C-alpha positions in Angstrom: 244.8 146.5 186.2 244.6 149.0 188.1 243.6 151.5 185.5 241.0 149.4 183.6 239.6 148.8 186.8 239.8 152.2 187.9 238.1 153.0 184.5 235.5 150.4 184.9 234.9 151.6 188.6 234.5 155.2 187.1 232.1 153.9 184.4 230.3 152.1 187.1 229.8 155.3 189.2 228.8 157.3 185.9 226.1 154.3 185.3 225.3 155.1 188.8 224.9 159.0 188.6 223.4 158.7 185.2 220.5 156.3 186.4 220.6 158.6 189.9 219.8 161.6 187.3 217.2 159.8 185.3 215.4 158.5 188.3 215.4 162.4 189.7 214.5 163.3 186.4 211.6 160.5 186.2 210.5 161.3 189.2 210.8 165.7 188.4 208.9 164.9 185.8 206.1 162.7 187.8 205.8 165.7 190.2 205.6 168.1 187.7 202.8 166.3 185.5 201.0 166.0 189.1 201.4 169.4 189.8 200.0 170.7 186.6 197.2 168.1 186.9 196.4 169.3 190.5 197.1 173.3 188.9 194.3 172.1 185.7 192.1 170.6 188.5 192.2 174.2 190.7 191.8 176.2 187.5 188.6 174.0 186.3 187.4 173.9 190.0 187.7 177.7 189.9 186.2 178.4 186.5 183.4 176.1 187.6 183.1 178.1 191.2 183.2 181.5 188.9 180.6 179.9 186.3 178.4 179.7 189.4 178.8 182.7 191.2 178.0 184.6 187.7 174.9 182.7 187.2 174.0 183.2 190.8 174.6 187.0 190.4 172.1 186.8 186.5 169.6 185.1 188.0 169.6 187.7 191.2 169.9 190.5 189.1 167.2 188.8 187.1 164.9 188.4 189.7 165.6 192.1 191.3 164.8 193.4 187.9 161.7 191.7 187.8 160.4 192.6 191.3 161.6 196.5 190.1 159.7 195.4 187.4 156.0 194.2 189.4 156.4 197.5 191.7 156.6 200.0 188.7 153.2 198.2 187.4 151.6 197.6 190.9 152.8 201.4 191.0 151.4 202.6 187.7 148.3 200.8 188.5 147.5 202.3 191.3 147.7 205.5 189.4 146.1 205.0 186.9 142.9 203.5 189.1 143.2 207.0 191.4 143.2 208.9 188.1 140.0 206.9 186.9 138.5 207.5 190.1 138.8 210.9 190.3 137.8 211.4 186.7 134.6 209.3 187.6 134.1 211.2 190.4 134.2 214.4 188.9 131.7 212.9 186.1 129.6 211.8 188.5 129.3 214.9 190.7 129.1 216.9 187.4 126.0 215.0 186.7 124.3 215.3 190.4 125.0 218.6 190.0 122.9 218.8 187.4 120.3 216.5 188.1 119.9 218.5 191.3 118.9 221.7 189.7 117.0 219.9 186.7 114.6 218.8 189.3 115.0 222.2 190.8 113.8 223.9 188.1 111.2 221.3 187.7 109.8 221.9 191.0 110.0 225.8 190.2 108.2 225.6 186.9 105.0 223.1 188.3 104.9 225.6 190.8 105.1 228.7 188.4 102.2 227.1 185.7 99.1 229.0 185.5 100.9 232.0 186.3 103.2 234.7 183.5 106.2 233.1 185.3 105.1 229.4 183.9 107.0 229.9 180.1 110.4 231.3 181.6 110.3 228.5 184.4 109.7 225.9 181.3 112.6 227.4 179.5 114.7 226.8 182.7 113.7 223.5 183.2 114.6 223.0 179.4 117.8 224.7 179.8 118.6 222.1 182.5 117.7 218.9 181.4 120.4 219.6 178.3 122.7 220.1 181.2 121.7 217.0 182.7 122.4 215.4 179.2 125.6 216.9 178.8 126.5 215.3 182.2 124.6 212.2 181.2 127.2 211.4 178.3 130.2 211.9 180.3 128.7 209.3 183.1 128.2 206.9 179.9 132.2 207.0 178.8 133.6 206.6 182.3 131.3 204.2 183.5 131.3 201.3 184.5 127.7 200.0 183.0 125.5 200.1 186.5 126.8 203.4 187.1 125.2 204.6 183.5 122.3 202.5 183.6 121.3 204.2 187.4 122.1 207.8 185.5 120.3 207.1 182.5 116.9 206.3 184.9 117.4 209.4 187.1 117.2 211.7 183.7 114.4 209.6 183.1 113.0 210.4 186.4 113.1 214.3 185.7 110.9 213.6 182.7 107.8 216.3 183.3 105.4 213.4 183.5 107.2 211.4 186.1 106.2 211.3 189.9 108.7 213.2 192.3 108.9 209.7 194.1 110.7 208.0 191.2 113.1 211.0 191.3 114.2 210.1 194.9 114.5 206.4 194.0 116.4 207.2 191.0 118.6 209.5 193.1 119.3 206.9 195.7 120.2 204.2 193.3 122.5 206.5 191.3 124.0 207.3 194.3 124.6 203.8 195.5 125.6 203.0 192.2 128.5 205.5 191.9 129.3 204.7 195.5 130.1 201.0 194.2 131.9 201.7 191.1 134.4 204.2 193.3 135.1 201.8 196.1 135.6 199.1 193.9 139.6 197.6 193.4 
């Protein structure tokens, strides 16, 4: 019996070792599964964090691009307004120079009436009125309407039958309208 008992004891030891091995295997499998799950959770969290960072970077880039576009638009608008003011200023100045010359030619012609210089004075006055009409065209093109209206009144004040006071008032009105237009934002 000693051999049978030894075999039984050996079998019992082998069975115990197998159970220990199975238990160790199961414990290792649970640890591996837990490690895998933890790694998956970390990977998912890292993916989500990376996605949030990418979304935040995208939004920051979009906001920066929008801000740069706004600055570019504001700059272009300011440049356009500056250029428009310069063109208007030049048109208004040319018109004023033409009306001043027309007014001067009118005075010279009226002083020369009854003399041999009257015909030449009338011709110079008419030539000056032609220059006023040409300059008025540019003022009408550049506007705005209040300036164009004031310019038309100033041109009318140069008519041979208009009073001298009408010219002075129309001149002052045109200057006011032009200054207002040039100072507008």
